[in-house]
N, C-alpha and C positions, 0 to 999 in steps of 0.2 A: 911781445910776451910780457913785458913789465906791466903794461896796462891791464892785462888779464889778471896778473897777480894782485895788483892794487884793487881791482874789482872784487876778487875773492875776499880779500882782507876787509874791504868796506862792508860787503854783504854779511860777513860773519860777525861783525861788530855792531850790527844794527840793534839798538836797544829794543827789547820786546819782540824780536823776530820770532816767527813761528815757522817750523819746518815740518813738512810731511814726514810721518814716521818712516816711510820707506826710503827717504832721502837722508836721514840723520847719519847713518854710518858713512855714507860717501862724503857728506859735509865734514864730519869729524876727521876722516882720512885726509882730506884736502887741507884742513886747518892744521893738523899735526905735521904734515909734510911741509907746509908753509913755514910754520914756526921752527922746524928743525932744518930749514934751508935745504930740503931734499926734494922739493916739488918738481924741479926740472931735471933731476938726475934719472938715468935709466936703470 
């Protein structure tokens, strides 16, 4: 699971990354959960 968290973090920090408009809300939800340390909580 830690590897998946690291992968999410790396992908979100890519300089100049472009996301499909339909995926932006999900990306932001994951990023907020990661930063708030709630990604793994049910």
